[in-house]
N, C-alpha and C positions, 0 to 999 in steps of 0.2 A: 098094366091094362086093367080097366075097371069095367064089369058087365052088370047091366041093370037087372031088375027082378023079372022083367019080361023075357029075359034070356037072350034077347037079340041086340039090345042096345049096348054098345061098348064105348069106352073112351080110353085112349092111350096117352100117358104122360111120359116124357123122356127127360132124363138127367144126364148131362154131359159132364163127366168127372175128369178134371185135368190133374194129373199127378206131376208135381214139379220135378224138374231135373235135380240132381244132387247139387248142393251149394259148393262153389269153387273155393279151393284152398291155394290157388296159384298166386303167389306173391312175387313173381319174378318180373324182371324188365326184359324187354326185347331190344332196347337201344338206350344208350346213355351218351350224351355229348356235352362238351364244355365250349364256351365262347372264345376261349383263348388257350393256346397251348394244345397238347394232345395227350389222351389218356395212355398211360403205360401200366400194364400191357394193353393191347387193343381190346376193346370191349368184348366180353362174352357173358352170356346170361348167368353162367355159373361162377363167374369170377367177381368177387365182392369188394376187393380193395384195389385202388388205382392211385397212381401218382400223376401229377401234372406240374410242369415247371413253367413259370411265366417270368417275364422281365420285370425289373423294378418299376418300370413305367406303367405296368398294368396294376391299377389300384382296385379294380372290381372284376367280377366274373359272373356269368350266368350258367346254369346247368339245365339241360333239356332231357328229362327222363321219359321213356315210353314204356307203358306196362304191357306185359305179354298177354294178360287177360283183361278184356275191356271192363270186367266187373270190379277189378281191383282199383285202389286209390293210391296216390303217392304224395309224399311230402318231402320238401327239400329244406333241410335245417329247420324242420318243424312247421314249415309253411306249405299248405296244400297247393299243388301245382297240377294243372290239367295235363293229362298224358299227351306227350308230343309237343308241349309248349315250354318255352324258356321260363325259368324261375325269375324272381326279382333279382336285381344286382346284389351280389354279395361282396362286401368290402373285404379287401385283403390287406393284412398286415405284413410287414417284412418277415420272411421265414415261412414256416409250415402253417397252413390253414386247413384243418379237417372240415370236409363238407359231408353231411349225412343225408343219404337219399333212402327214405323208408317207404317200402311198398306194403300195403295191407290188403290181403286177399278178400274176396267176397264174403268169406265166412266170418270176417271181422276179428278173427283171432290169429290167423296165420300172417306173419310179417317177415319181411326180408330187408336187411340194411345193406346198402352199397355205400362204400366210403371212398371219397376222393380226397387225397392229401395234396392240396395245391401249395406249392412252394414258390413264394414270390422272392425274387433275388434281392439281396440286400442293396441298399443305396451304395453306389460307387463313390467313395469319398475322395475328394480332390487331394492330390499331393503337390499342388502348386504353392510353393513357399517363396515366391519372388516378389519384388517390388516393381511397380511401374513408374514410380517417381519418388524422389528423395530430395528434400531441400532443408537448408539451414537458414535461420533467421538473420544471421550476420555472416558476411564473407561469401566466398564462392567455393563450391566443391571442385577439387582437382583430383583426377580428371573430371570432365563433365559426366553427369550421371548416366549410367547404362545399367539395365537390369542385371546383366551378367558380370558387372564389375562390383567387387565386394569391399574394396578398401579405398578411402578417400582422405584427402587432407583439406584443412580449412584454416587459414591464417586470419587472426583478428587482432585489432589494436589493443593496447593495454587497457584502454578505457572500457572495453567490453568485458564485463565480469560475469555474464550469463548468456545462454543461447538456448533456442528451442529448435527442435527437429520435427519436420513434417514428413512422415512416411505414407505412401499410398500403395496398398497391396494390389497385385495384379488380379487375384481371384478374390471375389467378395466374401468367400467362405473362410478365408485365412484370417488369422489374428496377428497383431504385431505389438511388440513391447520395445520401449526405448529405455535403456539402462534398467531393465527389469520391471518397468512400469507400463501397464497396458495403455495403449493409445488408440483412439478411433482412427481408422484409415482416412487419410486426407485431412486430419486435424493436427495442430501443433501439440507437441509434448509439453509438459510442465517445464518451467525454466530450469536449466541445468547450470549450476555454478561452475565457473572456470577459474582454475588457479593459473598463476603465471607459468608459462611453459606449455607442455603437451598434456592434453586431456583426451582420453579415448572414450568415444560414445558408441555403444553397441545398439544396433537395431536388429532385433530377432523376430523373424516371421515364422509362424507355425501354420502349416497347411491344415486343411479340414480333417485330414486323416489323423491328426494329433501326434504324428511321429516325425513327419518330414519337416525339417527346419532349415532356415538359411539365415546366416548372420552377416549383416553389413556393418562396417566399422568406419566411423569418421574420426580422424585424429585432428582435433582442434588445437592449434598452437596460439596461445595468447601472448602477445609481445610483452617484454619486460617494460617497466616504467621508463619513460624517456629520461635520459641522464641530463643533469644540470651542470655537469662538470665541464667547465670552460678553461681549465688550467693547462699549462705546458709541463711536460716532464723533462724537457731539454731545450736549450736554445744556444745556437752557436753562430759565429760570424766567420766569414772566410778570411778576414785579415784583422789583425789586432787581437784583443781579448776583452771580454766583458768585465766591467768593474761596476759593482762587486761581482764575484763569481755567481753564476746563475743559481737561483733558487726559485721554485715554483711560485712562492708567495711574494717574490720581489719583482715589481712590475716595471721599474725604471733602471736601465743600465747605461753605462757610458762605454765608448770605444774610441780610442785614438789611433789614427793611421797616418802613415807618412804621406807627404805630398804626392809621391809617385803612385799612390793607390788612387785610381780614378773611379773605381766602382767596387761594390761589395755585394756578396750574397749572404742571405740569412737562412739557416736551417732550423726549423722549429718542429718539435715533436710533441704531439698532443698527449695529454695524460689519459684521455678516454678515446678509444678508437672510433666512437660514434660522433665525435666532435669534428668540426671543420676549421680550417685556419686560412687567413688571408694575410699577405705581407704587402703593406702599402696598397690595400684594396684589391690585390690580385690573389685568387685562390692558389694555394700551394699544397701539394701532397705532404702529409705528415712524414717527417723524417727525410724529406728531399729539400734540396737547395732551391731558393727562390731564383727568379731571373735576376740578372745583374742590375744593381741599383746604382745609378750614377751619383758620384759624390762631388759636390762643390767644395772649394776651399773653405774651411771653417766648419760650422755646425750643420749636421744633416740629421733630421729626425726620421727614424724608420719605425713604423707601427706594425705590430703583429697582433691581429685581432682573432681571438678564438671564439667560435659560436658553438654552444653545447647542443646536444641532440634535440633538446626541447625547443630549439629554434629561437628562444628568447634570452637565455642567459649568455652573456658575452663577457670577455675579459680582454683588456688591451695591455700588451707589453710594449714598452718603448725603448728603443736603443738610440741614444744620441751619439752619432758617429762624428768625431771631429777630425777633419782632414787638415793636416798641417799645410802651412803655406810653402811656397817654393824655397828650397835651401839656398841662401845667398852666402857663399863662402868667400867670394871675391867682390870687392867694391872699388870702382875707379871713379875719380871725379876731379874737377879743377880745384886747385887749392884756393883757399879764401883770399890769398894775397895775389892770386893771378899768375903765379910763377910757372904754372904748368899743371901736368896731370899727375896726381898721386894715386897709388894703388894700395888697398888694404886686403890682406889675406887672412882668413880664419881657418884654423886647423884644430883637431881634437874636439872633444865635447860630444861625440857620438854622431850617428848618421843623420839625425834630424837637427843638429845644432846649426843655427843660422844667425846671420846678422839680423837684428830687429830694426833699429833706427840707425842711420849712418849720416854723417855730415862732416865736411871740412870746415872748421871754424877757427876764429881767432882766439888768442888766450883770454880767458875770463878774468884773469888777474895779471898783474905785472910779472914779467919773467924775472927769475932770480938774477942777481948781478952776474954779468958775464955770459948770460945765456940768451940766445936769440932764437926766434922761430920764423925764419924767413918764409916758410911755406904754411905757417899756421899749424893748427892741431887737427887730429881726427877724433871726432866725437861719435860714440857708437853704443848700442846695447845689443845683447844676444838673447835668443829664446831657444827653448827645447834643448838646452845643453846640459850635459852631465860631466862630472869630472873636471879635468884640467883642459883649458883652451889656450891657444897661442894666437896672438894677432900680430902680424908683421905688416908694417907700413913702409912703402917705398916713396920717398918724396923726390921731386925733380931737382931740388937744390942740394948740392953736396954739403954735408955738415962739416964745419971747421973742425980741425983736429982738437980733440978734447971737449968738443961741445956736447 
C-alpha cells in the first residue's frame, strides 16, 4: 500500500505469487498391452520384464503403453508414442525379439524401461518328400505310378541307348535329384545312358526340413541286340537218315525211304532260342516234330526255313526225300510166242529190291544148236538191290530133257 503526502490518499498494489508444485519423478506405466499374444506374467507396474509368444504367421506387433503420470513421456523402441496409443508396427523375426518401452518422468532425468521379449515361432518346415508324378521318356512304368509305390520296372528296346526321367514333387518346397543330379520338379533329367541289361535309376526327394527323404527306383532293362542267328543246331527225319550227316552249315540233305513210307515228319532245332522255324511254310516249335508230310513216289522236297530274331535274316535247309517205287518181286505175263502165261519171281537183294523193267521177248540172236526157246525169253532189270539176287522164271511149256 502506498500513502500520499497529504496523508489521506492511498493506493494498494497486489502481487499473486504462485509456487509450483514439486516436479514429478514418476516414470512408471499404469498399463501395457500387445496386439498379439499375451504378456507373461500379467502386467504390473512394478514388473519390468515380460515374455510374449506368437505364431510364425505373426510377422509384426504393436505395443500400447499407458503412463502412470500424465506428465511423463514414453518411447517404444526409441520412437515416441502417445500414452494409451498403439506404437507403429514392429517387424518380428523368427525367434526372440526384445521390445524396449522407456518411460521418462517429468523431471527429465528419471526413466524406467519395460522390456517385452516377443518370441515368434520358427517356420514349420515341411517333411513331405513324396512325388506326385514320375515318368520315363521311353517305355512304360510298371506298375503304374502311385506316390506310395517306390519301385518300378521299365523295359526298352535295344535301340534305346539313353532315357530321361521327369519327377514332380508333391510339395513345392521339396527338392529332387535323379541319379544324384538336381532336377527341377516337373522337368526332364539329363539323358541317362543305358547299358544292355538292367540299369537302376534312383530318384531321391528331400523335404523342406532337409532331413526327410524318399527314394524312388526305376529298374530300366534294355533288351539285348536282336540276334541274326538263323542256323539249326539239329535236324532229324522220322524215316530214313540224312545224307550227309547233319551239320549246321550244310543246307542240302538227301533222304531215301521205302515205298511203304507214305509220309514223314521233320524235327528241327534252332541254334538260337529267339529264332523261329517253319517246315514247308508251317510254323513248328523248335525241337518238335512237324506235321506229317505226304510223300509221293520219287523226289519230295522239304524246306526248313529259319528266321532270326531280327526278323530279316533267314536260312533255308532242304531235305530231298526220295520215296522208292512199289517193290515188284513177282511179274507175270504172256510169253512172246503166245504159248501161255510165264511168271518171274525175284528174291534176295534186300527189302527195297525190285524189278525195274520187265518183258517177255524173243531171242536177240540165234539159239545155240540144239537149244530151243518155245516160250521166248524174260528180259529184266532190277533197282535198289544189294548183295545176291535170284530170279526164277516159270514158263508154260515144259522144257525137253537136257534142254
